[in-house]
C-alpha positions as CSV (number, residue, x, y, z in Angstrom):
1,M,0.0,0.0,0.0
2,L,1.2,3.5,-0.9
3,R,-0.1,6.9,0.2
4,F,0.0,10.4,-1.1
5,S,-0.5,13.0,1.7
6,Q,-1.6,16.6,1.0
7,S,-2.3,19.3,3.6
8,L,-5.3,21.5,3.6
9,T,-3.2,24.5,4.7
10,K,-1.6,25.2,1.3
11,E,-1.8,25.1,-2.4
12,M,-0.8,21.9,-4.2
13,S,2.7,22.7,-5.5
14,I,4.5,21.4,-8.6
15,S,6.7,19.4,-6.2
16,D,3.6,17.9,-4.5
17,L,2.2,16.9,-7.9
18,R,5.4,15.3,-8.9
19,V,5.4,13.1,-5.8
20,A,1.7,12.2,-6.5
21,I,2.6,11.2,-10.0
22,F,5.5,9.0,-8.8
23,N,3.3,7.3,-6.3
24,H,0.7,6.6,-9.0
25,I,3.4,5.1,-11.4
26,V,5.0,3.0,-8.7
27,S,1.6,1.7,-7.4
28,K,0.8,0.6,-10.9
29,Q,4.2,-1.0,-11.4
30,S,4.0,-2.9,-8.1
31,N,0.3,-3.7,-8.4
32,E,-0.3,-2.1,-5.0
33,K,-3.1,0.2,-4.0
34,L,-2.6,4.0,-3.6
35,I,-4.6,6.0,-1.1
36,I,-5.0,9.7,-0.7
37,R,-4.5,11.1,2.8
38,I,-5.9,14.5,3.5
39,E,-3.9,16.2,6.3
40,D,-6.7,18.2,8.1
41,T,-5.8,18.0,11.8
42,D,-4.4,21.6,12.0
43,K,-7.9,23.0,12.1
44,D,-6.9,26.7,12.6
45,K,-4.9,26.7,9.4
46,N,-7.1,24.6,7.2
47,I,-8.4,26.3,4.0
48,E,-12.1,25.6,3.4
49,G,-12.8,23.7,0.2
50,K,-9.1,22.8,-0.3
51,D,-9.8,19.0,0.0
52,K,-12.2,19.2,-2.9
53,E,-9.7,21.1,-5.0
54,I,-6.9,18.6,-4.2
55,L,-9.1,15.7,-5.5
56,E,-10.2,17.7,-8.6
57,L,-6.5,18.3,-9.5
58,L,-5.5,14.6,-8.9
59,N,-8.4,13.5,-11.1
60,L,-7.4,16.0,-13.7
61,F,-4.0,14.3,-13.9
62,S,-5.6,10.8,-13.9
63,I,-4.0,9.8,-10.6
64,D,-5.6,6.5,-9.8
65,Y,-6.3,5.9,-6.1
66,E,-8.2,3.4,-4.0
67,G,-9.7,5.7,-1.5
68,V,-9.6,9.1,0.2
69,F,-9.1,9.4,4.0
70,H,-9.1,12.5,6.3
71,Q,-6.6,12.2,9.2
72,S,-9.2,13.7,11.5
73,D,-11.3,10.5,11.0
74,N,-8.6,8.6,13.0
75,L,-8.5,11.0,16.0
76,K,-9.7,8.3,18.5
77,Y,-6.8,6.1,17.5
78,H,-4.3,9.0,17.7
79,Q,-5.5,9.7,21.2
80,K,-5.8,6.1,22.3
81,L,-2.2,5.4,21.3
82,T,-1.0,8.6,23.0
83,M,-2.4,7.3,26.3
84,Q,-0.6,4.0,25.7
85,L,2.7,5.9,25.1
86,M,2.1,8.0,28.2
87,G,1.3,4.9,30.3
88,Q,4.6,3.4,29.2
89,K,6.5,6.6,30.0
90,N,7.3,7.0,26.3
91,A,5.4,10.3,26.1
92,F,4.7,13.0,28.7
93,A,2.6,16.0,29.3
94,C,4.4,19.3,28.7
95,F,3.2,22.5,30.4
96,C,5.9,24.8,29.0
97,S,4.5,28.0,27.5
98,D,5.2,29.2,24.0
99,V,7.3,32.0,25.6
100,K,9.5,29.4,27.4
101,I,10.0,27.4,24.2
102,E,10.9,30.5,22.3
103,E,13.5,31.4,25.0
104,L,15.0,27.9,24.6
105,K,15.2,28.5,20.8
106,Q,16.8,31.9,21.2
107,E,19.4,30.5,23.7
108,A,20.3,27.8,21.2
109,K,20.6,30.4,18.5
110,K,22.9,32.5,20.5
111,K,25.1,29.5,21.2
112,N,24.9,28.6,17.5
113,K,23.4,25.2,18.3
114,P,20.2,23.5,17.1
115,Y,17.2,23.9,19.4
116,E,16.6,20.9,21.7
117,Y,13.8,20.6,24.3
118,D,15.4,20.7,27.8
119,G,13.3,17.8,29.1
120,F,12.0,19.8,32.1
121,C,8.4,18.4,32.0
122,Q,9.6,14.8,31.5
123,T,11.0,14.9,35.1
124,L,7.7,15.9,36.7
125,S,6.1,13.3,39.0
126,D,2.6,11.9,38.3
127,E,1.3,13.7,41.4
128,T,2.6,17.0,40.1
129,V,1.1,16.5,36.7
130,L,-2.3,15.7,38.3
131,N,-2.2,18.9,40.3
132,V,-1.4,21.2,37.4
133,N,-4.5,22.9,35.9
134,S,-2.7,24.5,33.0
135,P,-3.2,23.4,29.4
136,F,-0.6,21.0,28.1
137,I,0.7,19.4,25.0
138,V,2.1,15.8,24.8
139,R,5.7,15.2,23.8
140,I,7.3,11.9,22.7
141,K,10.3,10.6,24.7
142,K,13.6,11.4,23.0
143,P,15.2,8.3,21.5
144,D,18.1,6.7,23.4
145,E,20.0,5.8,20.2
146,N,20.4,6.9,16.6
147,I,17.4,6.4,14.3
148,V,18.8,4.6,11.2
149,F,17.0,3.7,8.0
150,K,17.6,3.2,4.3
151,D,16.4,5.4,1.6
152,L,16.0,4.2,-1.9
153,L,17.7,7.3,-3.3
154,K,19.9,8.5,-0.5
155,G,21.2,5.2,0.9
156,E,21.5,4.7,4.7
157,L,20.6,7.7,6.9
158,S,21.3,8.1,10.6
159,F,19.8,10.7,12.9
160,K,21.1,11.5,16.4
161,P,18.7,11.5,19.4
162,S,19.3,15.3,19.7
163,S,18.1,15.9,16.1
164,V,14.9,13.8,16.7
165,D,14.3,15.3,20.1
166,S,11.2,15.2,22.4
167,F,8.9,16.7,19.8
168,P,5.1,17.3,20.3
169,I,2.7,14.6,19.3
170,L,-0.6,16.1,20.6
171,R,-1.5,19.8,20.6
172,Q,-3.3,21.5,23.5
173,D,-6.7,20.7,21.8
174,K,-5.6,17.1,21.8
175,T,-5.4,16.8,18.0
176,P,-2.3,15.1,16.6
177,T,0.7,16.9,15.1
178,H,1.8,16.2,11.5
179,N,4.4,13.6,12.3
180,Y,2.4,11.8,14.9
181,A,-0.7,11.5,12.7
182,N,1.3,10.3,9.8
183,A,3.2,7.7,11.8
184,V,0.0,6.3,13.3
185,D,-1.9,6.4,10.0
186,D,0.9,4.6,8.2
187,M,0.5,1.8,10.8
188,L,-3.3,1.7,10.5
189,F,-3.2,1.5,6.7
190,D,-0.3,-0.9,6.6
191,I,1.7,1.3,4.3
192,S,4.7,-0.5,2.7
193,S,6.3,2.3,0.7
194,V,6.5,6.1,1.3
195,I,7.5,8.2,-1.7
196,T,7.7,11.8,-0.6
197,S,9.7,15.0,-0.9
198,E,13.3,15.2,0.5
199,D,12.0,18.0,2.8
200,N,10.4,15.2,4.9
201,I,13.6,13.3,5.6
202,N,13.8,14.5,9.2
203,D,10.1,13.7,9.6
204,A,10.8,10.1,8.5
205,A,13.2,9.7,11.4
206,K,10.6,11.0,13.9
207,Q,7.8,8.8,12.5
208,I,10.0,5.7,12.7
209,H,10.8,6.6,16.3
210,I,7.1,6.8,17.1
211,R,6.3,3.5,15.5
212,K,9.2,1.8,17.4
213,L,7.8,3.0,20.7
214,L,4.5,1.6,19.7
215,N,6.2,-1.8,19.0
216,Y,5.4,-1.6,15.2
217,D,8.3,-3.4,13.5
218,K,7.2,-3.5,9.9
219,E,9.9,-1.8,7.8
220,I,8.6,0.9,5.5
221,E,10.6,1.5,2.3
222,F,11.3,5.2,1.8
223,A,12.2,7.2,-1.3
224,H,12.7,10.9,-0.7
225,I,12.5,12.8,-4.0
226,P,14.9,15.7,-4.6
227,N,13.3,19.2,-4.7
228,I,12.5,21.2,-7.8
229,N,14.1,24.6,-8.0
230,I,11.2,26.7,-9.3
231,D,10.2,30.4,-9.6
232,S,7.4,31.0,-7.1
233,K,5.0,32.3,-9.8
234,Y,5.1,28.9,-11.4
235,S,5.0,26.8,-8.3
236,S,1.2,26.3,-8.1
237,V,-0.4,23.4,-10.0
238,K,-3.7,25.3,-10.3
239,Q,-1.9,28.3,-11.7
240,L,-0.3,26.3,-14.5
241,I,-3.7,24.8,-15.4
242,D,-5.2,28.3,-15.4
243,D,-2.4,29.5,-17.6
244,G,-3.3,27.0,-20.2
245,F,-1.0,24.0,-19.8
246,L,-2.4,20.5,-20.5
247,P,-2.3,18.1,-17.5
248,S,-0.7,15.5,-19.8
249,A,2.1,18.0,-20.7
250,I,2.8,18.9,-17.1
251,A,2.9,15.3,-16.1
252,N,5.2,14.5,-19.0
253,Y,7.6,17.3,-18.0
254,L,7.6,16.3,-14.3
255,V,8.6,12.8,-15.1
256,L,11.2,14.0,-17.6
257,L,12.7,16.4,-15.1
258,G,15.8,14.9,-13.5
259,N,15.3,11.6,-15.2
260,E,16.5,9.7,-18.3
261,T,13.7,8.7,-20.5
262,P,13.5,6.7,-23.7
263,K,11.8,9.6,-25.5
264,E,10.8,13.2,-24.7
265,I,7.1,13.2,-25.3
266,F,5.1,10.4,-23.6
267,T,2.0,9.7,-21.5
268,L,1.8,8.5,-17.9
269,E,0.6,5.1,-19.2
270,E,3.8,4.8,-21.3
271,A,6.0,5.9,-18.4
272,I,4.6,3.1,-16.3
273,E,6.3,0.7,-18.7
274,W,9.9,1.9,-18.2
275,F,10.0,4.4,-15.2
276,K,12.5,3.4,-12.4
277,I,12.3,5.6,-9.3
278,K,15.8,4.6,-8.2
279,D,17.2,6.2,-11.4
280,I,15.8,9.7,-10.6
281,S,18.6,12.3,-10.3
282,K,19.7,12.7,-6.7
283,E,20.2,16.4,-7.3
284,A,17.5,19.1,-7.2
285,A,16.0,19.6,-10.7
286,K,15.6,23.1,-12.2
287,F,12.1,23.9,-13.5
288,N,12.2,25.6,-16.9
289,I,8.9,27.2,-18.0
290,E,10.2,27.5,-21.6
291,K,10.8,23.8,-21.7
292,L,7.3,23.1,-20.4
293,K,5.9,25.4,-23.1
294,E,7.7,23.5,-25.7
295,I,6.4,20.2,-24.4
296,N,2.9,21.6,-24.1
297,K,2.9,22.7,-27.7
298,K,3.8,19.2,-28.8
299,H,1.0,17.7,-26.8
300,L,-1.4,20.2,-28.3
301,L,-0.3,19.4,-31.8
302,N,-0.9,15.7,-31.0
303,I,-4.4,15.9,-29.6
304,D,-7.5,15.3,-31.7
305,N,-8.8,18.4,-33.5
306,M,-12.3,18.0,-32.1
307,R,-11.0,17.6,-28.6
308,F,-8.9,20.8,-29.0
309,S,-12.0,22.5,-30.3
310,K,-14.0,21.5,-27.3
311,I,-11.3,22.7,-24.9
312,L,-11.7,26.1,-26.5
313,G,-15.5,26.0,-26.1
314,F,-16.5,24.8,-29.6
315,A,-17.4,21.5,-31.2
316,D,-16.0,21.9,-34.7
317,D,-13.1,20.0,-36.2
318,D,-12.1,23.2,-38.2
319,I,-11.7,25.2,-35.0
320,G,-9.3,22.6,-33.7
321,K,-7.3,22.9,-37.0
322,L,-7.4,26.7,-36.7
323,A,-6.1,26.4,-33.1
324,K,-3.2,24.3,-34.3
325,L,-2.3,27.0,-36.9
326,F,-1.7,29.4,-34.1
327,L,0.7,27.0,-32.4
328,N,3.4,28.3,-34.6
329,E,3.8,31.3,-32.2
330,N,1.9,30.2,-29.1
331,S,2.2,27.3,-26.8
332,T,-0.7,27.3,-24.3
333,I,-4.5,26.9,-24.4
334,K,-4.8,30.4,-22.8
335,E,-2.7,32.0,-25.6
336,I,-4.6,30.1,-28.3
337,K,-8.0,31.1,-26.8
338,E,-7.0,34.7,-26.9
339,K,-6.3,34.4,-30.6
340,I,-9.7,32.7,-31.2
341,D,-11.5,35.2,-29.1
342,L,-10.0,38.0,-31.2
343,I,-11.5,36.5,-34.3
344,F,-15.0,36.5,-32.9
345,A,-14.6,39.9,-31.0
346,P,-16.6,42.9,-32.4
347,K,-14.4,45.3,-34.5
348,S,-15.5,48.9,-34.9
349,T,-12.6,50.2,-37.1
350,C,-9.1,49.5,-38.3
351,E,-6.5,52.1,-37.5
352,G,-5.0,53.6,-40.7
353,F,-7.6,51.9,-42.9
354,E,-10.8,53.5,-41.5
355,E,-12.6,54.1,-44.8
356,E,-11.5,50.7,-46.3
357,F,-12.8,49.0,-43.1
358,V,-16.3,50.5,-43.6
359,E,-16.3,49.5,-47.3
360,L,-15.2,45.9,-46.6
361,K,-17.8,45.5,-43.8
362,L,-20.5,46.5,-46.3
363,A,-19.2,44.2,-48.9
364,L,-18.9,41.3,-46.5
365,N,-22.6,41.8,-45.5
366,D,-23.5,41.3,-49.1
367,A,-21.1,38.4,-49.8
368,P,-22.5,35.0,-50.6
369,F,-21.0,31.8,-49.2
370,I,-17.7,31.3,-51.1
371,E,-15.6,28.1,-50.8
372,S,-12.1,29.3,-51.7
373,F,-10.1,32.2,-50.4
374,S,-9.0,33.3,-53.9
375,E,-12.6,33.6,-55.1
376,F,-13.6,35.3,-51.8
377,K,-10.7,37.8,-52.2
378,E,-11.7,38.4,-55.8
379,F,-15.3,39.1,-54.9
380,L,-14.3,41.7,-52.3
381,S,-11.8,43.4,-54.6
382,K,-14.4,43.8,-57.4
383,K,-17.1,44.9,-54.9
384,T,-14.9,47.6,-53.2
385,Q,-12.3,48.3,-55.9
386,L,-9.6,47.7,-53.2
387,N,-6.4,45.9,-53.9
388,D,-3.1,44.9,-52.2
389,S,-2.6,46.3,-48.7
390,K,-5.7,48.4,-48.8
391,L,-7.6,45.2,-49.1
392,L,-5.6,42.7,-47.2
393,K,-4.7,44.8,-44.1
394,P,-8.2,45.7,-43.1
395,L,-9.5,42.3,-44.2
396,T,-7.0,40.5,-42.0
397,Y,-8.1,42.6,-39.1
398,I,-11.8,42.0,-39.7
399,L,-11.3,38.2,-40.0
400,T,-8.7,37.7,-37.3
401,G,-8.6,40.7,-35.0
402,Q,-5.0,41.2,-35.9
403,T,-3.4,43.5,-38.4
404,K,-0.6,41.1,-39.1
405,L,-0.4,37.3,-38.8
406,Q,2.8,35.7,-37.7
407,G,4.0,32.7,-39.7
408,I,0.6,31.9,-41.2
409,E,-1.4,33.3,-44.2
410,L,-4.9,34.5,-44.3
411,E,-5.6,31.9,-47.0
412,E,-4.8,29.2,-44.5
413,V,-7.2,30.8,-41.9
414,Y,-10.2,31.5,-44.2
415,P,-11.2,27.8,-45.0
416,L,-11.4,27.2,-41.3
417,I,-13.6,30.2,-40.4
418,K,-15.7,30.6,-43.6
419,N,-18.7,29.0,-41.9
420,Y,-18.6,31.6,-39.2
421,L,-18.3,34.7,-41.4
422,G,-21.7,36.1,-40.5
423,E,-20.8,36.0,-36.8
424,I,-17.2,37.3,-37.3
425,T,-18.1,40.2,-39.6
426,K,-21.3,41.4,-37.9
């Protein structure tokens, strides 16, 4: 069993999506189930509606999962196991205020040392704890020896007791902290492999420590994926979708990034056949928006014309062909849609060709349906007595919303819009 965890306190990032995609691929390769875990225990920071958005994005990328689970559903287990840990003296109530903890952090900073809890509350007697009326959190007992585990990408890792420390497992409202909830939930769901970001390496040591104290001895296989160096304006998955990138192209690029692949353009289904997670680059990969645009353009060129048309709000094979014409200078759905919208937008005049514009509009209103562009052009020339640029410049603007087309000719555009002339020239 694999799991992909996503918090309700933030946007799904490109790095998050890459982890989800790798979990999807590996689950298919190993014929194991994948579950989606919604981290929702930090109630004060949860963003309303974010869980729905997470699932919509995963579905958009065809991430196949067995079920969806909210961590808050397991609250009774988190609390029950906490009581077990406390009864065994493997966890303890901590009454230290936020001010006191901040003082400890500042003292460590002055000494140029990592912060470590001083263990004061761990020495309190049971009688003292019973007589304290102040709110408290619960901390885990610091490990007595190094926490050692193997990572598929990073090899053997070892964490000193001081780096794991006596970290909190329950908040004052008795909800579990991130590491505690994940450690317990991985036990409850019998998780065998954890593919996650390398930002979570320290968390892995803490979660292993928790499970050891709970006498859970199943060894979980870890793979901590290197980060992606990315400009913050491109870091949100939703933003890339809104900017007009195809999910298939984004997924293609994220698998390609920091990986050797048999070809550059592929689908997730194809990647399942040859992808090897152990071969991913161990260095952070650099996200290149221009490379993504290049890949997106190739995916758009490959999709069915009718599907392209429907993405743009039509149901016409010709509109799909027209959209592909504009791919010579554009690379996203958003950019293409802007070009299509210009074609159908009202035009009141054409700067520099105001009189010619009026004459052409009148002629177009009288024009019969004409199949070929050459005959169409000839009809307008005879009707208006306009030729060369005086004809083509304002005509190009009326038909496309642009005074100059880049890399394509009006005679290529006309056959694909001739059925819409009445709407375009009104």
